C-alpha positions in Angstrom: -4.3 -3.1 -53.6 -5.3 -3.9 -57.0 -4.7 -0.5 -58.9 -7.3 -1.9 -61.9 -10.2 -2.6 -59.3 -9.9 1.1 -57.7 -9.7 2.2 -61.1 -12.9 0.5 -62.1 -14.7 1.2 -58.7 -14.1 5.0 -59.2 -15.6 4.4 -62.5 -18.6 3.7 -61.0 -18.8 5.6 -57.7 -16.6 8.8 -58.4 -13.3 10.2 -57.5 -14.2 11.1 -53.7 -15.5 7.1 -53.1 -12.0 6.1 -53.1 -11.4 4.8 -49.6 -14.7 2.6 -49.6 -13.2 1.3 -52.9 -10.2 0.3 -51.0 -11.7 -0.8 -48.3 -14.0 -3.3 -50.4 -11.2 -4.4 -52.5 -9.4 -5.3 -49.1 -12.4 -7.0 -48.0 -12.2 -9.0 -51.2 -8.7 -9.8 -51.0 -8.8 -11.5 -47.4 -7.2 -14.9 -47.2 -10.1 -17.0 -46.2 -10.8 -16.4 -49.8 -10.4 -19.0 -52.2 -13.2 -18.8 -54.8 -15.1 -15.7 -53.4 -11.9 -13.8 -53.7 -11.1 -10.6 -56.1 -10.7 -13.0 -59.0 -14.5 -13.5 -58.8 -15.1 -10.0 -58.2 -12.9 -8.8 -61.9 -14.8 -11.9 -63.5 -18.7 -10.2 -62.5 -17.9 -6.7 -63.3 -16.3 -8.3 -67.0 -19.6 -10.5 -67.5 -21.4 -7.1 -66.7 -19.2 -5.5 -69.5 -19.8 -8.8 -72.3 -23.6 -8.5 -71.6 -24.0 -4.3 -71.6 -26.5 -4.7 -74.1 -28.8 -6.3 -71.9 -28.4 -4.1 -68.7 -30.5 -1.1 -68.0 -29.1 0.1 -65.1 -25.2 -0.5 -65.2 -24.9 1.4 -61.7 -27.6 -0.7 -60.1 -25.8 -3.9 -61.2 -22.4 -2.3 -60.6 -23.0 -1.9 -57.0 -24.9 -5.8 -56.2 -21.5 -6.8 -57.6 -18.9 -4.7 -55.7 -21.0 -5.7 -52.5 -22.6 -9.2 -53.1 -19.8 -11.0 -51.3 -18.2 -8.0 -49.5 -18.2 -9.6 -46.3 -17.6 -13.6 -46.3 -16.7 -16.2 -44.0 -17.0 -19.6 -45.3 -20.1 -21.4 -43.6 -21.1 -18.1 -41.6 -25.1 -17.9 -42.0 -25.4 -13.8 -42.4 -22.3 -13.3 -45.2 -25.2 -12.0 -47.5 -27.1 -10.2 -44.5 -24.1 -8.2 -43.6 -22.7 -7.5 -47.0 -26.3 -5.9 -47.6 -26.3 -4.0 -44.4 -22.5 -2.6 -45.8 -24.4 -1.7 -49.0 -26.9 -0.1 -47.8 -24.9 2.3 -45.1 -22.4 2.8 -47.8 -24.4 4.0 -50.9 -27.2 4.9 -49.0 -27.5 8.7 -51.1 -27.5 6.2 -54.0 -31.5 5.9 -55.2 -30.8 2.0 -55.7 -29.3 1.8 -52.5 -32.2 -0.5 -51.2 -32.9 -2.6 -54.5 -29.0 -3.3 -54.4 -29.2 -4.6 -50.9 -32.6 -6.8 -51.6 -30.6 -8.2 -54.5 -27.5 -8.8 -52.4 -30.1 -11.1 -50.0 -31.5 -12.7 -52.8 -27.9 -14.5 -53.1 -28.3 -16.7 -50.3 -30.8 -18.9 -52.1 -30.7 -17.9 -55.7 -33.7 -19.3 -56.7 -36.0 -18.2 -54.1 -37.9 -15.1 -54.1 -38.9 -12.6 -57.2 -36.7 -10.9 -59.4 -36.9 -9.7 -62.6 -34.8 -7.3 -65.0 -31.3 -6.0 -64.3 -32.2 -8.1 -60.3 -32.7 -11.2 -62.3 -29.8 -10.7 -64.8 -27.4 -10.4 -61.5 -28.4 -13.4 -59.9 -27.7 -15.1 -62.8 -24.4 -13.9 -63.4 -23.4 -14.5 -60.0 -23.9 -18.2 -60.3 -23.4 -18.2 -64.4 -20.2 -20.1 -63.3 -22.2 -23.3 -62.7 -22.2 -23.5 -66.4 -18.4 -23.0 -67.2 -16.6 -24.8 -69.1 -15.2 -28.0 -67.5 -11.5 -26.7 -66.4 -13.4 -23.1 -65.2 -15.8 -25.4 -63.5 -13.4 -27.6 -61.7 -11.2 -24.8 -60.5 -14.2 -22.9 -59.1 -15.4 -26.3 -57.2 -11.5 -26.9 -56.1 -11.8 -23.4 -55.0 -15.0 -23.7 -52.8 -13.5 -26.9 -51.1 -10.4 -24.8 -50.3 -12.4 -22.2 -48.4 -14.0 -25.3 -46.3 -10.5 -26.7 -45.6 -11.5 -26.9 -42.0 -14.4 -29.5 -42.5 -13.5 -33.1 -42.9 -14.2 -34.5 -46.2 -17.6 -36.3 -45.1 -19.1 -33.2 -43.7 -18.1 -31.2 -46.7 -19.5 -34.1 -48.9 -22.6 -34.0 -47.1 -23.0 -29.9 -47.6 -21.7 -29.9 -50.8 -23.6 -32.5 -52.0 -27.0 -31.4 -50.6 -26.6 -28.0 -52.6 -25.7 -29.7 -55.8 -29.0 -32.4 -55.0 -31.2 -28.9 -54.6 -29.9 -27.2 -57.9 -30.6 -30.5 -59.6 -33.8 -30.5 -58.6 -35.0 -27.5 -60.1 -37.3 -27.3 -63.0 -35.3 -24.8 -64.2 -31.6 -23.1 -63.2 -31.7 -19.8 -64.4 -34.1 -17.0 -64.4 -33.5 -15.1 -66.8 -34.0 -17.0 -70.8 -30.8 -15.7 -71.8 -28.7 -17.9 -69.2 -31.2 -20.3 -69.2 -30.5 -21.3 -72.4 -27.2 -20.4 -72.9 -25.6 -22.2 -69.6 -28.2 -24.4 -68.0 -27.3 -27.9 -70.3 -24.0 -27.2 -69.4 -24.4 -26.5 -65.6 -26.6 -29.6 -65.4 -23.9 -31.5 -66.5 -20.9 -30.1 -64.3 -23.0 -30.5 -61.3 -23.5 -34.3 -61.9 -20.0 -35.0 -62.5 -18.9 -33.5 -59.3 -21.7 -35.0 -57.7 -20.3 -38.3 -59.2 -16.6 -37.5 -58.4 -18.0 -37.1 -54.5 -19.4 -39.8 -54.3 -16.7 -41.8 -55.5 -14.4 -40.4 -52.9 -12.6 -38.1 -55.2 -13.1 -34.5 -53.9 -12.1 -32.3 -56.3 -8.7 -30.5 -56.2 -7.3 -27.4 -58.2 
């Protein structure tokens, strides 16, 4: 159990929510995760700290971060819906519970639907890895491939390639002007690089 993560959870939800925090941390530590793991959770919490001046409702963003991949099985079509359901039930006493659940459901297809303010900021934070420096992006791509290790290269390449093509076809990658200006150019370069690596038969590995 990560003591630092539990401390961060208690700072958000209160000392009386320790059992829920332990359950969430355990879920984020499940063995099938290689990218969507505790390191991703920690990075997002730290990103929220770095962007604190942009956030109007830190509790909303905090709960969205903690619950958005709380349930994750590689390739399952209902990860987002189940994670949203968990959030909706677990924090039903919080006034933002419905908003948290809604924005979690939107992470299934980040570019679809309307969102502004903190919701748009959270959605951008969740995909900010796309615009990370190449070494960090490579580790992300390798982690995603490892999560889908049960899939043959050809099948994985088809699915991942479709995702990359969809993203690269978007006129705008990020919802907020802040992330669009800061990361869009690097994100396109990273995804184009990964797509070319796969087309050349070179699977991205850590």
